[in-house]
C-alpha positions as CSV (number, residue, x, y, z in Angstrom):
1,X,132.4,154.9,104.1
2,X,134.8,157.4,105.7
3,X,135.7,156.8,109.3
4,X,136.7,160.1,110.9
5,X,136.3,162.3,114.1
6,X,139.3,160.6,115.8
7,X,141.5,162.4,118.2
8,X,144.9,161.2,119.5
9,X,146.5,158.1,118.0
10,X,145.1,154.8,117.0
11,X,146.3,151.4,118.1
12,X,146.2,147.9,116.8
13,X,143.3,145.7,117.7
14,X,144.1,143.8,120.9
15,X,143.4,140.1,121.4
16,X,144.1,138.3,124.7
17,X,145.0,134.6,124.7
18,X,145.8,132.3,127.6
19,X,147.5,128.9,127.3
20,X,149.2,126.2,129.4
21,X,152.3,126.4,127.1
22,X,153.5,129.2,124.9
23,X,156.0,128.3,122.2
24,X,157.7,131.1,120.4
25,X,159.3,130.1,117.1
26,X,157.7,127.9,114.5
27,X,160.7,126.1,113.0
28,X,160.9,122.3,113.3
29,X,161.9,122.6,116.9
30,X,158.9,124.8,118.0
31,X,156.5,122.9,115.8
32,X,157.5,119.5,117.4
33,X,157.4,121.1,120.8
34,X,153.9,122.5,120.3
35,X,152.5,119.2,118.8
36,X,154.0,117.1,121.6
37,X,152.5,119.3,124.3
38,X,149.1,119.5,122.5
39,X,149.0,115.7,122.2
40,X,149.7,115.5,126.0
41,X,146.6,117.6,126.6
42,X,148.1,121.1,127.1
43,X,146.6,124.1,125.5
44,X,149.3,125.7,123.3
45,X,149.9,128.9,121.5
46,X,152.5,128.7,118.8
47,X,153.9,132.1,117.7
48,X,155.7,132.2,114.4
49,X,157.0,135.4,112.8
50,X,157.0,134.0,109.2
51,X,154.0,133.2,107.0
52,X,155.0,129.5,106.9
53,X,156.3,127.0,109.4
54,X,159.6,125.1,109.3
55,X,162.3,127.8,109.7
56,X,165.3,126.9,107.7
57,X,163.4,123.9,106.3
58,X,160.6,126.0,104.9
59,X,160.1,127.1,101.3
60,X,161.5,130.5,102.3
61,X,165.0,129.1,102.9
62,X,164.8,125.5,101.4
63,X,167.5,123.8,103.4
64,X,166.9,120.1,103.8
65,X,166.1,118.9,107.3
66,X,168.7,116.4,108.4
67,X,170.4,115.0,111.5
68,X,172.3,111.9,112.7
69,X,171.9,110.1,109.3
70,X,174.1,112.7,107.6
71,X,173.0,111.8,104.1
72,X,173.9,108.2,105.0
73,X,177.5,109.3,104.8
74,X,178.7,108.3,108.2
75,X,178.7,105.2,110.4
76,X,175.4,106.0,112.2
77,X,173.3,103.1,111.0
78,X,169.5,103.2,111.7
79,X,169.9,106.6,113.3
80,X,167.1,108.7,111.8
81,X,165.4,110.6,114.5
82,X,162.2,109.1,115.9
83,X,159.0,110.5,117.3
84,X,157.2,113.5,115.8
85,X,160.0,114.6,113.5
86,X,160.1,111.0,112.1
87,X,156.3,111.2,111.6
88,X,156.8,114.4,109.6
89,X,159.6,113.2,107.4
90,X,157.8,109.9,106.7
91,X,154.6,111.7,105.8
92,X,156.6,114.1,103.6
93,X,158.2,111.2,101.8
94,X,154.8,109.6,101.3
95,X,153.3,112.8,99.9
96,X,156.3,114.5,98.4
97,X,159.1,112.1,97.6
98,X,160.4,114.5,94.9
99,X,161.3,117.0,97.7
100,X,159.1,120.0,96.7
101,X,159.7,122.7,99.4
102,X,156.2,124.2,98.9
103,X,154.6,120.9,99.5
104,X,156.7,120.4,102.6
105,X,155.3,123.7,103.9
106,X,151.8,122.1,103.6
107,X,152.9,118.9,105.4
108,X,153.9,121.1,108.3
109,X,150.8,123.3,108.3
110,X,148.7,120.2,108.1
111,X,150.3,118.6,111.2
112,X,149.7,121.7,113.3
113,X,146.2,122.4,112.1
114,X,145.2,118.8,113.0
115,X,145.9,119.5,116.7
116,X,142.8,121.1,118.3
117,X,144.8,122.2,121.3
118,X,147.1,124.5,119.3
119,X,146.4,128.1,118.5
120,X,148.7,129.0,115.6
121,X,149.7,132.6,115.0
122,X,151.6,133.1,111.8
123,X,153.2,136.4,110.7
124,X,153.3,137.2,114.4
125,X,156.4,138.7,116.0
126,X,157.0,138.7,119.8
127,X,158.4,142.1,120.9
128,X,157.8,142.2,124.7
129,X,158.1,139.8,127.6
130,X,156.0,140.1,130.7
131,X,157.3,138.8,134.0
132,X,155.6,137.9,137.3
133,X,159.0,138.3,139.1
134,X,162.7,138.1,138.2
135,X,162.5,134.3,137.7
136,X,159.0,133.8,136.3
137,X,157.5,134.7,132.9
138,X,153.8,135.5,132.9
139,X,153.3,136.4,129.2
140,X,154.4,137.9,126.0
141,X,153.2,140.6,123.6
142,X,153.3,140.0,119.9
143,X,152.1,141.8,116.8
144,X,150.8,140.7,113.5
145,X,151.0,143.5,110.9
146,X,149.1,141.5,108.4
147,X,145.9,141.6,110.4
148,X,146.7,144.6,112.5
149,X,146.4,142.8,115.7
150,X,148.5,142.9,118.9
151,X,148.3,139.7,121.0
152,X,148.7,139.6,124.7
153,X,149.4,136.0,125.5
154,X,149.7,134.7,129.0
155,X,151.0,131.2,129.9
156,X,152.2,129.0,132.6
157,X,155.2,127.5,130.8
158,X,157.2,128.9,127.8
159,X,159.6,127.6,125.2
160,X,162.1,129.6,123.3
161,X,162.4,128.0,119.9
162,X,163.2,131.2,118.0
163,X,166.7,130.3,116.8
164,X,168.2,133.5,118.1
165,X,166.9,133.0,121.6
166,X,164.8,136.2,121.5
167,X,162.5,135.1,124.3
168,X,165.2,134.0,126.6
169,X,167.3,137.1,125.8
170,X,164.5,139.5,126.6
171,X,163.7,137.5,129.7
172,X,167.3,138.0,131.0
173,X,168.7,134.5,130.7
174,X,172.5,134.1,130.5
175,X,173.9,133.3,127.1
176,X,177.1,133.1,125.0
177,X,178.0,134.1,121.5
178,X,181.2,133.0,119.7
179,X,183.8,130.4,120.4
180,X,185.2,129.5,123.8
181,X,189.0,129.5,124.4
182,X,190.5,126.0,124.1
183,X,191.2,126.0,127.8
184,X,187.7,126.7,128.9
185,X,186.3,123.2,128.2
186,X,189.7,121.5,127.1
187,X,188.3,121.3,123.6
188,X,191.2,120.6,121.2
189,X,189.1,121.5,118.2
190,X,188.3,125.0,119.5
191,X,189.0,127.4,116.6
192,X,191.5,130.2,116.4
193,X,189.3,133.2,116.8
194,X,191.6,135.4,114.7
195,X,192.3,133.1,111.8
196,X,189.2,130.9,111.7
197,X,186.7,133.1,113.5
198,X,184.2,132.5,116.2
199,X,180.8,132.3,114.5
200,X,179.3,130.4,111.6
201,X,177.7,132.7,109.0
202,X,174.4,132.7,107.1
203,X,173.6,131.3,103.7
204,X,171.1,132.2,100.9
205,X,170.3,129.4,98.5
206,X,168.9,129.6,95.0
207,X,167.1,127.4,92.4
208,X,167.7,127.3,88.7
209,X,165.5,125.8,85.9
210,X,166.1,124.8,82.3
211,X,163.5,126.6,80.2
212,X,164.5,124.9,76.9
213,X,165.1,128.3,75.2
214,X,167.9,130.8,75.5
215,X,167.5,133.1,78.5
216,X,169.4,136.4,78.9
217,X,170.5,137.6,82.3
218,X,171.4,141.1,83.2
219,X,172.9,141.3,86.7
220,X,171.6,144.0,89.1
221,X,174.1,146.8,89.7
222,X,174.7,145.6,93.3
223,X,175.8,142.1,92.2
224,X,179.3,141.0,92.9
225,X,181.6,141.7,90.0
226,X,184.2,139.2,88.8
227,X,182.9,136.4,91.1
228,X,185.1,133.9,89.4
229,X,188.2,135.8,90.7
230,X,186.9,136.7,94.1
231,X,185.3,133.4,95.1
232,X,188.1,130.8,94.7
233,X,185.7,127.8,95.3
234,X,184.1,128.5,91.9
235,X,187.2,126.8,90.5
236,X,187.0,123.8,92.8
237,X,184.8,120.9,91.4
238,X,184.4,119.6,95.0
239,X,182.2,122.7,95.5
240,X,181.0,124.0,92.2
241,X,179.2,122.6,89.2
242,X,177.1,125.1,87.2
243,X,174.0,123.0,86.9
244,X,173.6,122.3,90.7
245,X,171.2,124.2,92.8
246,X,169.8,124.7,96.3
247,X,171.7,123.3,99.2
248,X,174.6,122.4,97.0
249,X,175.5,126.1,97.4
250,X,175.4,126.0,101.2
251,X,179.0,127.3,101.1
252,X,177.7,130.7,99.8
253,X,178.1,131.8,103.4
254,X,178.8,135.1,105.0
255,X,178.6,136.9,108.3
256,X,180.6,135.0,110.8
257,X,182.7,138.1,111.7
258,X,179.6,140.1,112.5
259,X,176.9,139.9,115.2
260,X,174.7,137.3,113.6
261,X,171.6,138.7,115.3
262,X,171.7,142.4,115.0
263,X,173.7,142.5,111.7
264,X,171.5,140.0,109.9
265,X,170.2,142.6,107.4
266,X,173.7,143.7,106.4
267,X,174.7,140.1,106.0
268,X,171.6,139.5,103.8
269,X,172.6,142.3,101.4
270,X,176.1,140.9,101.1
271,X,174.7,137.4,100.3
272,X,172.3,138.8,97.7
273,X,175.4,140.4,96.2
274,X,177.1,137.1,96.1
275,X,174.1,135.0,94.8
276,X,173.4,137.4,91.9
277,X,177.1,137.7,91.2
278,X,177.6,134.0,91.1
279,X,174.7,133.6,88.7
280,X,176.2,136.4,86.5
281,X,179.4,134.4,86.4
282,X,177.6,131.2,85.4
283,X,175.5,132.9,82.7
284,X,177.8,135.5,81.3
285,X,181.4,134.5,81.9
286,X,181.3,132.4,78.6
287,X,182.7,129.4,80.4
288,X,179.4,127.5,80.6
289,X,177.5,127.6,77.3
290,X,175.4,124.6,78.4
291,X,173.7,127.0,80.8
292,X,172.3,129.2,78.0
293,X,168.7,128.0,78.4
294,X,168.7,128.2,82.2
295,X,167.0,130.8,84.3
296,X,167.3,131.8,87.9
297,X,164.0,130.6,89.2
298,X,164.2,131.5,92.9
299,X,166.6,133.0,95.4
300,X,166.1,133.2,99.1
301,X,164.7,136.5,100.4
302,X,166.4,136.2,103.7
303,X,169.3,134.0,105.0
304,X,169.3,130.7,106.8
305,X,171.2,131.1,110.0
306,X,173.6,128.6,111.6
307,X,174.6,130.2,114.8
308,X,173.9,133.1,117.1
309,X,173.2,133.0,120.8
310,X,173.6,129.9,122.9
311,X,172.1,129.9,126.4
312,X,173.4,128.6,129.7
313,X,171.8,125.4,130.8
314,X,172.0,123.1,133.8
315,X,174.6,121.2,131.7
316,X,176.7,122.2,128.7
317,X,177.6,119.7,125.9
318,X,181.2,119.9,124.8
319,X,183.3,118.2,122.1
320,X,184.2,115.4,124.5
321,X,180.5,114.5,125.0
322,X,180.2,114.0,121.3
323,X,183.5,112.3,120.4
324,X,183.6,110.1,123.5
325,X,179.9,109.4,123.3
326,X,179.5,110.1,127.0
327,X,176.5,108.7,128.8
328,X,174.1,110.9,130.9
329,X,171.5,109.7,133.4
330,X,169.1,112.2,131.9
331,X,169.6,111.4,128.2
332,X,166.4,112.3,126.3
333,X,167.7,112.9,122.7
334,X,170.7,112.3,120.6
335,X,172.8,113.7,117.8
336,X,175.0,112.3,115.1
337,X,175.8,115.1,112.6
338,X,179.5,115.8,112.4
339,X,181.1,118.5,114.5
340,X,180.8,120.9,111.5
341,X,182.6,124.2,111.9
342,X,182.9,126.8,109.0
343,X,185.4,129.6,108.6
344,X,183.8,132.9,109.7
345,X,184.8,134.6,106.4
346,X,182.5,132.1,104.6
347,X,182.5,132.3,100.9
348,X,185.5,134.7,100.9
349,X,187.7,132.3,103.0
350,X,190.4,130.4,101.2
351,X,190.6,126.6,101.5
352,X,187.8,124.3,102.8
353,X,184.3,125.7,103.3
354,X,183.9,123.5,106.4
355,X,185.7,121.1,108.7
356,X,183.5,118.1,109.6
357,X,184.7,115.5,112.1
358,X,182.5,112.7,113.2
359,X,182.3,110.5,116.3
360,X,182.2,106.8,115.9
361,X,178.5,106.7,116.6
362,X,175.6,108.8,117.9
363,X,175.8,110.7,121.2
364,X,173.3,111.4,124.0
365,X,171.9,114.8,124.7
366,X,170.9,115.3,128.4
367,X,167.6,117.0,129.4
368,X,169.6,119.6,131.4
369,X,170.7,121.3,128.2
370,X,167.1,122.4,127.6
371,X,166.7,124.1,130.9
372,X,168.1,127.5,131.9
373,X,168.9,128.0,135.6
374,X,167.9,131.7,135.3
375,X,164.2,131.3,134.9
376,X,161.7,128.9,136.5
377,X,159.2,128.3,133.7
378,X,161.2,128.6,130.5
379,X,162.6,125.8,128.2
380,X,165.2,126.5,125.6
381,X,165.2,124.6,122.3
382,X,166.9,124.3,118.9
383,X,170.3,125.7,118.1
384,X,170.3,127.8,121.3
385,X,170.5,124.9,123.8
386,X,173.4,124.8,126.2
387,X,176.5,123.7,124.2
388,X,179.9,125.0,123.6
389,X,180.6,126.6,120.2
390,X,182.4,123.4,119.0
391,X,179.6,121.1,120.1
392,X,177.0,123.4,118.6
393,X,178.6,122.5,115.2
394,X,176.8,119.2,115.6
395,X,173.7,119.9,117.8
396,X,172.5,122.9,115.6
397,X,171.1,120.8,112.7
398,X,167.4,120.7,112.3
399,X,166.4,117.1,113.0
400,X,168.6,117.0,116.2
401,X,166.9,120.3,117.2
402,X,163.5,118.9,116.4
403,X,164.1,116.0,118.8
404,X,164.7,118.5,121.5
405,X,161.5,120.2,120.6
406,X,159.5,117.1,121.4
407,X,161.5,116.7,124.6
408,X,160.5,120.1,125.9
409,X,156.8,119.7,124.8
410,X,156.4,116.4,126.7
411,X,158.4,117.7,129.6
412,X,156.1,120.7,129.8
413,X,153.1,118.3,130.1
414,X,154.8,116.5,133.0
415,X,155.7,119.8,134.7
416,X,152.1,121.1,134.3
417,X,150.5,118.0,135.7
418,X,152.8,117.8,138.7
419,X,153.3,121.5,139.4
420,X,157.0,121.3,138.7
421,X,159.5,123.7,137.3
422,X,161.4,122.5,134.3
423,X,164.5,122.2,136.5
424,X,162.6,119.9,138.9
425,X,162.2,117.3,136.2
426,X,166.0,116.9,135.9
427,X,166.3,114.8,139.1
428,X,167.3,111.2,138.6
429,X,164.1,109.8,139.9
430,X,161.8,112.0,137.9
431,X,163.6,112.0,134.5
432,X,162.6,108.4,134.0
433,X,159.0,109.6,133.6
434,X,160.0,111.7,130.6
435,X,162.2,109.1,129.1
436,X,159.4,106.5,129.2
437,X,156.9,109.0,127.7
438,X,159.3,109.7,124.8
439,X,160.0,106.0,124.1
440,X,156.3,105.2,124.2
441,X,155.8,107.7,121.5
442,X,158.3,106.2,119.1
443,X,161.5,108.0,120.2
444,X,164.9,106.3,120.4
445,X,167.4,107.2,123.2
446,X,170.7,105.4,122.6
447,X,172.2,103.6,125.5
448,X,168.9,103.7,127.5
449,X,166.9,100.7,128.4
450,X,163.4,101.7,129.5
451,X,160.1,100.0,129.5
452,X,157.1,102.3,129.2
453,X,154.6,101.7,132.0
454,X,151.1,100.7,131.2
455,X,151.8,98.5,128.2
456,X,149.2,95.7,128.4
457,X,151.2,93.7,125.9
458,X,153.8,93.1,128.7
459,X,151.3,90.9,130.6
460,X,150.1,88.9,127.5
461,X,151.3,85.7,126.1
462,X,152.3,85.9,122.4
463,X,152.0,83.5,119.6
464,X,153.0,84.1,116.0
465,X,152.3,82.3,112.7
466,X,156.1,82.0,111.9
467,X,159.5,83.3,112.6
468,X,162.3,83.9,110.1
469,X,165.5,81.9,110.4
470,X,167.5,83.5,107.6
471,X,169.4,80.9,105.7
472,X,170.1,82.8,102.5
473,X,170.1,86.1,100.7
474,X,169.5,84.8,97.1
475,X,171.5,86.1,94.2
476,X,169.5,88.4,91.9
477,X,171.9,88.1,88.9
478,X,173.7,91.4,89.5
479,X,177.3,91.8,90.7
480,X,179.4,94.3,92.5
481,X,183.0,94.7,91.4
482,X,185.3,95.1,94.4
483,X,186.8,98.4,93.3
484,X,186.4,99.4,96.9
485,X,185.7,97.2,100.0
486,X,182.2,95.9,100.7
487,X,180.7,94.2,103.8
488,X,177.5,92.5,104.9
489,X,176.4,93.8,108.3
490,X,174.7,91.0,110.2
491,X,173.4,90.4,113.8
492,X,175.1,87.7,115.8
493,X,174.9,86.3,119.3
494,X,177.5,83.7,120.0
495,X,179.3,82.0,117.2
496,X,179.3,83.6,113.7
497,X,177.6,81.4,111.2
498,X,179.5,79.9,108.3
499,X,179.0,81.7,105.0
500,X,179.0,80.2,101.6
501,X,178.7,82.2,98.3
502,X,179.6,82.4,94.7
503,X,182.2,85.0,93.5
504,X,183.6,85.7,90.1
505,X,187.2,86.4,89.3
506,X,188.7,87.9,86.1
507,X,192.0,86.1,86.7
508,X,193.7,84.0,89.3
509,X,193.8,86.1,92.4
510,X,193.4,86.3,96.2
511,X,190.5,87.7,98.2
512,X,191.0,89.1,101.7
513,X,188.0,88.6,104.0
514,X,187.9,90.2,107.4
515,X,185.5,89.7,110.2
516,X,185.2,93.1,112.0
517,X,183.2,94.5,114.9
518,X,182.9,97.7,116.8
519,X,184.8,98.2,120.0
520,X,181.6,99.6,121.5
521,X,178.9,97.2,120.6
522,X,176.3,99.9,120.1
523,X,178.4,101.5,117.3
524,X,178.6,100.6,113.6
525,X,182.2,101.6,113.1
526,X,184.2,98.4,112.3
527,X,187.3,99.5,114.2
528,X,188.3,96.0,115.4
529,X,189.4,93.1,113.2
530,X,188.5,89.9,115.0
531,X,189.5,87.4,112.3
532,X,190.8,87.4,108.7
533,X,191.4,84.9,106.0
534,X,192.7,84.9,102.4
535,X,190.7,83.0,99.8
536,X,192.5,81.9,96.7
537,X,190.4,82.3,93.5
538,X,190.8,81.0,90.0
539,X,189.6,82.7,86.9
540,X,185.8,82.3,86.5
541,X,183.2,81.2,89.0
542,X,184.3,80.2,92.5
543,X,182.3,78.7,95.3
544,X,183.8,79.9,98.6
545,X,183.1,78.9,102.2
546,X,184.0,81.2,105.1
547,X,184.2,79.5,108.5
548,X,184.8,81.8,111.4
549,X,185.9,80.7,114.9
550,X,184.9,83.9,116.6
551,X,182.1,83.8,119.2
552,X,180.6,86.9,120.8
553,X,179.5,86.8,124.4
554,X,176.5,89.2,123.8
555,X,174.4,90.3,120.9
556,X,175.9,92.7,118.4
557,X,176.4,93.5,114.8
558,X,179.5,92.3,112.9
559,X,180.9,93.1,109.5
560,X,181.8,90.4,107.0
561,X,184.3,92.6,105.0
562,X,185.5,91.8,101.5
563,X,188.5,93.9,100.9
564,X,189.1,95.7,97.6
565,X,190.2,93.7,94.6
566,X,189.1,95.0,91.2
567,X,189.5,91.5,89.7
568,X,186.7,90.1,91.9
569,X,182.9,90.5,91.7
570,X,180.5,89.8,94.5
571,X,176.9,88.6,94.0
572,X,174.1,90.9,95.1
573,X,170.7,90.2,96.4
574,X,167.6,92.4,96.0
575,X,166.0,90.8,99.0
576,X,165.5,93.3,101.8
577,X,165.5,92.1,105.3
578,X,164.7,94.2,108.4
579,X,168.0,94.6,110.3
580,X,170.4,93.6,107.5
581,X,172.3,95.6,104.9
582,X,175.4,95.8,102.8
583,X,177.8,98.7,103.4
584,X,180.7,100.0,101.5
585,X,184.0,101.7,102.3
586,X,183.6,104.3,99.5
587,X,183.6,108.0,99.1
588,X,180.8,110.6,99.5
589,X,182.4,114.1,99.2
590,X,179.1,115.8,99.8
591,X,179.5,115.1,103.5
592,X,183.3,115.2,103.6
593,X,183.4,111.4,103.5
594,X,186.6,110.3,101.7
595,X,186.4,106.7,102.9
596,X,188.4,107.4,106.0
597,X,188.3,110.2,108.6
598,X,191.9,111.4,109.0
599,X,191.9,114.4,111.3
600,X,195.0,116.5,112.1
601,X,196.8,115.5,115.2
602,X,195.9,117.3,118.4
603,X,192.2,118.2,117.7
604,X,190.8,115.4,119.9
605,X,189.1,113.5,117.1
606,X,189.8,109.8,116.2
607,X,190.7,108.5,112.7
608,X,188.5,105.7,111.4
609,X,186.9,104.3,108.2
610,X,183.5,105.0,106.9
611,X,181.3,102.0,105.9
612,X,178.0,103.2,104.5
613,X,175.1,101.8,102.5
614,X,174.0,102.9,99.1
615,X,170.7,104.6,98.5
616,X,167.6,102.9,97.1
617,X,167.2,101.4,94.6
618,X,170.8,100.2,94.9
619,X,170.5,99.6,98.6
620,X,170.4,95.9,99.3
621,X,172.5,92.9,100.4
622,X,175.4,90.7,99.3
623,X,174.1,87.3,98.2
624,X,175.2,84.6,100.6
625,X,174.1,81.5,102.6
626,X,174.3,81.1,106.4
627,X,174.9,77.9,108.3
628,X,173.2,77.7,110.7
629,X,170.6,80.3,109.7
630,X,170.5,83.6,111.4
631,X,168.0,83.3,114.3
632,X,167.6,86.9,115.3
633,X,164.0,87.7,114.3
634,X,161.8,86.0,116.9
635,X,158.7,87.5,118.5
636,X,160.5,87.9,121.8
637,X,161.9,91.1,120.2
638,X,158.5,92.6,120.6
639,X,159.0,92.6,124.3
640,X,161.6,95.4,124.2
641,X,161.0,99.1,123.5
642,X,163.7,99.8,121.0
643,X,161.8,100.2,117.8
644,X,164.7,100.0,115.3
645,X,167.7,97.8,114.8
646,X,170.2,98.6,117.6
647,X,172.7,96.0,118.8
648,X,170.1,93.5,117.5
649,X,167.3,93.5,115.0
650,X,164.7,94.3,117.6
651,X,162.1,93.0,115.1
652,X,159.7,90.1,114.7
653,X,160.2,89.0,111.1
654,X,158.0,86.1,109.8
655,X,159.1,83.5,107.3
656,X,159.3,84.4,103.6
657,X,156.3,82.2,102.7
658,X,154.0,83.6,105.4
659,X,151.7,85.9,103.3
660,X,149.5,86.9,106.3
661,X,151.8,87.1,109.3
662,X,149.7,86.8,112.5
663,X,150.4,87.8,116.1
664,X,148.0,86.7,118.9
665,X,148.1,88.2,122.4
666,X,146.2,86.5,125.2
667,X,145.6,87.5,128.8
668,X,144.4,85.3,131.6
669,X,141.5,87.7,132.3
670,X,139.7,90.2,130.0
671,X,141.4,93.5,129.5
672,X,139.9,96.9,128.6
673,X,141.8,98.1,125.5
674,X,141.5,101.7,124.3
675,X,144.4,101.9,121.8
676,X,146.9,99.7,120.0
677,X,150.1,101.1,118.7
678,X,152.2,99.2,116.2
679,X,155.7,100.1,115.2
680,X,156.8,99.4,111.7
681,X,160.1,99.3,109.8
682,X,160.3,102.5,107.8
683,X,164.1,102.1,107.3
684,X,165.5,104.2,110.1
685,X,168.8,104.2,108.1
686,X,167.3,106.1,105.2
687,X,168.0,109.8,105.4
688,X,164.7,111.3,104.5
689,X,165.9,114.8,103.5
690,X,162.8,117.0,103.4
691,X,163.5,118.8,100.2
692,X,165.6,118.8,97.0
693,X,167.2,115.3,97.3
694,X,164.2,113.3,96.2
695,X,163.6,109.6,97.2
696,X,163.1,106.5,95.2
697,X,160.3,105.1,97.4
698,X,157.2,106.9,98.8
699,X,156.7,104.1,101.2
700,X,159.7,102.2,102.7
701,X,159.8,98.7,101.3
702,X,159.8,96.8,104.6
703,X,156.8,98.8,106.0
704,X,153.5,96.9,106.4
705,X,150.9,98.8,104.4
706,X,147.9,96.9,105.6
707,X,146.8,95.2,108.8
708,X,143.7,94.1,110.7
709,X,143.0,93.9,114.5
710,X,140.6,91.2,115.6
711,X,138.9,90.6,119.0
712,X,138.7,87.3,120.8
713,X,135.4,86.5,119.1
714,X,137.0,87.1,115.7
715,X,135.2,90.4,115.2
716,X,137.2,92.9,113.2
717,X,138.1,95.9,115.4
718,X,140.1,97.8,112.8
719,X,141.3,97.4,109.3
720,X,144.0,99.8,108.2
721,X,145.0,100.2,104.6
722,X,147.7,102.3,103.0
723,X,149.8,102.6,106.1
724,X,153.2,104.2,105.6
725,X,154.0,105.4,109.2
726,X,156.6,104.2,111.6
727,X,154.1,104.3,114.4
728,X,150.4,103.7,113.8
729,X,148.0,104.0,116.7
730,X,144.5,102.7,116.4
731,X,142.1,104.2,119.0
732,X,138.8,102.6,119.8
733,X,135.9,105.0,120.5
734,X,134.7,102.8,123.4
735,X,137.3,100.6,125.2
736,X,137.1,97.0,124.0
737,X,136.9,94.3,126.6
738,X,138.7,91.1,125.5
739,X,141.0,88.4,126.7
740,X,142.9,88.3,123.4
741,X,143.5,90.3,120.2
742,X,144.9,89.1,116.9
743,X,147.1,91.3,114.6
744,X,147.0,90.2,111.0
745,X,149.6,91.7,108.8
746,X,149.5,91.7,105.0
747,X,153.0,91.2,103.6
748,X,154.0,94.1,101.3
749,X,154.9,93.4,97.6
750,X,158.4,92.7,96.6
751,X,161.2,90.5,97.7
752,X,161.1,91.7,101.3
753,X,161.3,90.3,104.8
754,X,159.6,93.0,106.8
755,X,159.7,93.4,110.5
756,X,157.2,94.4,113.1
757,X,159.3,96.5,115.5
758,X,157.0,96.7,118.6
759,X,153.5,96.8,120.0
760,X,152.0,99.0,122.8
761,X,148.5,98.4,124.1
762,X,146.9,100.8,126.5
763,X,143.5,101.5,128.1
């Protein structure tokens, strides 16, 4: 059928949408913001200009999502981000432990489509902002060329999660690009704008595959010629290995000398030139015959960005906030990635591809960084939040940004219900409402003690079937040779228990043992030696006893450190216990960890050692016995709202022989119960990189997979099987009236002592 007889010009189909909350940008930040707001009851429109969600974490870019855990290469123990981003990463590990980026796309889509309050618009680009007045947004206009539709979307509250700050920019909000002078914030690590540059560039990644048969490669004419001569890092084994792929080539970076918004297309073409030139070097230089059967399976079609605009907020995070771990009354999130600055010349720069400097622990991010003073109904999220250029080197990473997304989504719900502007929530009396809401939903805010209101468990008595008093970590028959130092990280309160263990020596020698702790009790950097002793060993098997005189006035973690001696072997234990682990002072060049951070003088960063665990299946403990046993696993830990080890174990752990650990809660009068949330140990120390890395376990070993909830009459109210989540909420269709409930847990298989981290019961 021919459609004719038209005069003038045609336009796109127009669709009008209205929402409580409009989120522009569907990376991990926008996705978490939209989900959080939708679960709080707001109607949400999520506008994403790509065909998939996830931004830099999507299959279009394929960068692994990461944050404070930093590949488990720093001292931020149990620091994986909580809340919605944790839910996503745990689910991805369950479905996709091999790290397939296409499957990660589907995990993200699945999460959004499950929320009935979200209208998702993929392939839809916002191009116009509508304003009620100078300070108030009223709507946006966006277009989808795939379905020929122009959307006119009105909203009450808005969030810019675009990465480049497109919504905030078009709305007139104040912003920065590039580095500040050292004097502006007294940041000693501020880069020299001429030598080092002011912006981080973009990267395009690629995948390769062994076909099993010879593959010929003819480079396109535009590809970089003589890459081996032009790119000096191709001769550096710290950066280059021909068989590696994906994020290992993050240093193929370019564009920091350009406008990283308006010059993105030019930067992309240069990166294509680099990628195809590097593959030409690998395939055709004659230096790597082992790559004959490999093919270039995938190369990114557009670059992943690190930095562009940063918007002015009510507070600006600086280097000092990170390094000094400053406390803020309105802390709502945290970071822990290194301050990670790259030379603006990227792949063509001589020397190191990045400079990463860590703080001694995680740092708080205040709510005020997510609120612009220039507009009354706009949140800013992701890498565009209010930071200095130096601080942005840490806050920009995806899991840190995703935490902020949940913050703005839940803040939007509070603002909507009370008729507040985003800035109104920043007051000291109101911010507690947001902090409580975040914690109730499984988030961790370091340095903050808050008890979510309305938890009926607070008013109940508790009885448990057993409590662990840890007397030993049994030897599994394997040994660790002390080529580098090792330590057992244990919780204490008061006097340190005596430790007995068996060690082996190849010859008569001495073993130096140090008892260390962190100067700040919330950290896991053993920067203070409290006691030391030298143990004389004879060749063969030795039984040693370590008796420490140190007592600590408040709960904390301490390190029992066995210093390097290649003639000595320590016994290992496969037993995994919630809140315990062995750590090692070893090297992880992938995250610039060379055992010790040794910064240049005058950059405002402290030197210290890194003590990090190994990944599963190696991750475990050092075999030893404790006298008296470690009594840190009682059910009283369920009374707090820190659902991970932090200063203490914060877990109820039953005895090893208790196959069906049971928790009974009783009230003096019947309660109406609508939902029960249980918090499990999904190993918050494990860095659940979303793609490429792969993971040994699909379910973390100390996570309870099965549990039952019983009413006072013994009737089964719920029976959950195949659990793998950190937080599992059971909702009852009709509220249950009862004066007690019983939680029966089924101990998971393996030599594990799993912990229940918390319980929240609500109407």
